[in-house]
LUMZA-990368 format. One record per atom (N, C-alpha, C): residue number from 1; residue in one letter; z, y, x. Coordinates in steps of 0.2 Angstrom, whole numbers, plus 5000, padded with zeros to 4 digits. Layout:
<sites>
+-----+----+------+------+------+
|   i | aa |    z |    y |    x |
+-----+----+------+------+------+
| NUM |  A |    Z |    Y |    X |
...
+-----+----+------+------+------+
</sites>
This chain:
<sites>
+-----+----+------+------+------+
|   i | aa |    z |    y |    x |
+-----+----+------+------+------+
|   1 |  M | 5405 | 5323 | 5204 |
|   1 |  M | 5403 | 5327 | 5210 |
|   1 |  M | 5406 | 5334 | 5209 |
|   2 |  K | 5409 | 5336 | 5215 |
|   2 |  K | 5411 | 5343 | 5215 |
|   2 |  K | 5405 | 5348 | 5216 |
|   3 |  P | 5406 | 5354 | 5214 |
|   3 |  P | 5401 | 5359 | 5216 |
|   3 |  P | 5401 | 5360 | 5224 |
|   4 |  D | 5396 | 5362 | 5227 |
|   4 |  D | 5395 | 5363 | 5234 |
|   4 |  D | 5400 | 5368 | 5236 |
|   5 |  S | 5401 | 5373 | 5232 |
|   5 |  S | 5406 | 5379 | 5234 |
|   5 |  S | 5413 | 5376 | 5235 |
|   6 |  E | 5415 | 5372 | 5231 |
|   6 |  E | 5422 | 5369 | 5231 |
|   6 |  E | 5422 | 5365 | 5237 |
|   7 |  N | 5417 | 5360 | 5238 |
|   7 |  N | 5418 | 5356 | 5244 |
|   7 |  N | 5418 | 5361 | 5251 |
|   8 |  K | 5414 | 5366 | 5251 |
|   8 |  K | 5414 | 5370 | 5257 |
|   8 |  K | 5421 | 5373 | 5258 |
|   9 |  D | 5425 | 5375 | 5252 |
|   9 |  D | 5431 | 5378 | 5253 |
|   9 |  D | 5436 | 5373 | 5256 |
|  10 |  L | 5436 | 5367 | 5253 |
|  10 |  L | 5440 | 5361 | 5256 |
|  10 |  L | 5438 | 5360 | 5264 |
|  11 |  Q | 5432 | 5360 | 5265 |
|  11 |  Q | 5430 | 5359 | 5272 |
|  11 |  Q | 5433 | 5365 | 5277 |
|  12 |  D | 5432 | 5371 | 5274 |
|  12 |  D | 5435 | 5377 | 5278 |
|  12 |  D | 5442 | 5377 | 5279 |
|  13 |  E | 5446 | 5374 | 5274 |
|  13 |  E | 5453 | 5374 | 5274 |
|  13 |  E | 5455 | 5368 | 5279 |
|  14 |  A | 5451 | 5363 | 5279 |
|  14 |  A | 5453 | 5358 | 5284 |
|  14 |  A | 5451 | 5360 | 5291 |
|  15 |  V | 5446 | 5364 | 5292 |
|  15 |  V | 5445 | 5367 | 5299 |
|  15 |  V | 5450 | 5371 | 5301 |
|  16 |  R | 5453 | 5376 | 5296 |
|  16 |  R | 5458 | 5380 | 5298 |
|  16 |  R | 5464 | 5377 | 5300 |
|  17 |  K | 5466 | 5372 | 5296 |
|  17 |  K | 5472 | 5368 | 5298 |
|  17 |  K | 5471 | 5364 | 5305 |
|  18 |  Q | 5465 | 5362 | 5306 |
|  18 |  Q | 5464 | 5359 | 5313 |
|  18 |  Q | 5465 | 5364 | 5318 |
|  19 |  A | 5462 | 5370 | 5317 |
|  19 |  A | 5463 | 5375 | 5322 |
|  19 |  A | 5470 | 5377 | 5323 |
|  20 |  D | 5474 | 5377 | 5318 |
|  20 |  D | 5481 | 5379 | 5318 |
|  20 |  D | 5485 | 5374 | 5323 |
|  21 |  R | 5483 | 5367 | 5322 |
|  21 |  R | 5486 | 5362 | 5325 |
|  21 |  R | 5485 | 5363 | 5333 |
|  22 |  E | 5478 | 5365 | 5334 |
|  22 |  E | 5476 | 5365 | 5341 |
|  22 |  E | 5478 | 5371 | 5345 |
|  23 |  K | 5481 | 5376 | 5341 |
|  23 |  K | 5483 | 5382 | 5344 |
|  23 |  K | 5489 | 5381 | 5349 |
|  24 |  P | 5489 | 5384 | 5355 |
|  24 |  P | 5495 | 5383 | 5359 |
|  24 |  P | 5502 | 5385 | 5355 |
|  25 |  H | 5507 | 5381 | 5356 |
|  25 |  H | 5513 | 5382 | 5353 |
|  25 |  H | 5517 | 5387 | 5357 |
|  26 |  P | 5521 | 5391 | 5353 |
|  26 |  P | 5526 | 5396 | 5357 |
|  26 |  P | 5530 | 5391 | 5361 |
|  27 |  A | 5533 | 5394 | 5366 |
|  27 |  A | 5537 | 5391 | 5371 |
|  27 |  A | 5543 | 5387 | 5367 |
|  28 |  K | 5546 | 5390 | 5362 |
|  28 |  K | 5552 | 5388 | 5359 |
|  28 |  K | 5550 | 5381 | 5356 |
|  29 |  E | 5544 | 5380 | 5353 |
|  29 |  E | 5542 | 5374 | 5350 |
|  29 |  E | 5541 | 5369 | 5355 |
|  30 |  K | 5538 | 5371 | 5361 |
|  30 |  K | 5537 | 5366 | 5366 |
|  30 |  K | 5544 | 5363 | 5368 |
|  31 |  I | 5549 | 5367 | 5369 |
|  31 |  I | 5556 | 5365 | 5371 |
|  31 |  I | 5559 | 5360 | 5365 |
|  32 |  D | 5558 | 5362 | 5359 |
|  32 |  D | 5560 | 5358 | 5354 |
|  32 |  D | 5557 | 5351 | 5354 |
|  33 |  L | 5550 | 5351 | 5355 |
|  33 |  L | 5547 | 5345 | 5355 |
|  33 |  L | 5549 | 5341 | 5361 |
|  34 |  K | 5551 | 5344 | 5367 |
|  34 |  K | 5554 | 5340 | 5372 |
|  34 |  K | 5560 | 5337 | 5370 |
|  35 |  K | 5565 | 5341 | 5367 |
|  35 |  K | 5571 | 5338 | 5365 |
|  35 |  K | 5570 | 5333 | 5360 |
|  36 |  L | 5565 | 5333 | 5355 |
|  36 |  L | 5564 | 5328 | 5350 |
|  36 |  L | 5562 | 5322 | 5354 |
|  37 |  V | 5558 | 5322 | 5359 |
|  37 |  V | 5555 | 5316 | 5363 |
|  37 |  V | 5561 | 5313 | 5366 |
|  38 |  I | 5565 | 5317 | 5370 |
|  38 |  I | 5571 | 5314 | 5373 |
|  38 |  I | 5576 | 5311 | 5368 |
|  39 |  Y | 5577 | 5314 | 5363 |
|  39 |  Y | 5581 | 5312 | 5357 |
|  39 |  Y | 5579 | 5305 | 5355 |
|  40 |  S | 5572 | 5305 | 5353 |
|  40 |  S | 5570 | 5299 | 5350 |
|  40 |  S | 5570 | 5293 | 5356 |
|  41 |  E | 5569 | 5295 | 5362 |
|  41 |  E | 5570 | 5289 | 5367 |
|  41 |  E | 5577 | 5287 | 5367 |
|  42 |  I | 5582 | 5291 | 5367 |
|  42 |  I | 5589 | 5289 | 5367 |
|  42 |  I | 5590 | 5285 | 5361 |
|  43 |  M | 5588 | 5287 | 5355 |
|  43 |  M | 5589 | 5283 | 5349 |
|  43 |  M | 5585 | 5277 | 5348 |
|  44 |  S | 5580 | 5276 | 5352 |
|  44 |  S | 5576 | 5270 | 5351 |
|  44 |  S | 5580 | 5264 | 5353 |
|  45 |  P | 5579 | 5258 | 5350 |
|  45 |  P | 5583 | 5252 | 5351 |
|  45 |  P | 5582 | 5250 | 5358 |
|  46 |  K | 5576 | 5250 | 5361 |
|  46 |  K | 5575 | 5247 | 5368 |
|  46 |  K | 5579 | 5251 | 5373 |
|  47 |  F | 5581 | 5257 | 5372 |
|  47 |  F | 5586 | 5261 | 5376 |
|  47 |  F | 5593 | 5258 | 5376 |
|  48 |  K | 5595 | 5255 | 5371 |
|  48 |  K | 5602 | 5252 | 5370 |
|  48 |  K | 5602 | 5245 | 5373 |
|  49 |  E | 5597 | 5242 | 5375 |
|  49 |  E | 5598 | 5235 | 5377 |
|  49 |  E | 5602 | 5235 | 5384 |
+-----+----+------+------+------+
</sites>
């Protein structure tokens, strides 16, 4: 068993990471994400049929 304080640190870190993921992305990242989605659709096998 880990000491409670260590568990709390790990929980706090997980919460921080989750909050970072849920923060709105800058516009540039949104554009990159759209490009990535379009690229992956073009590269996916079903697109080539």
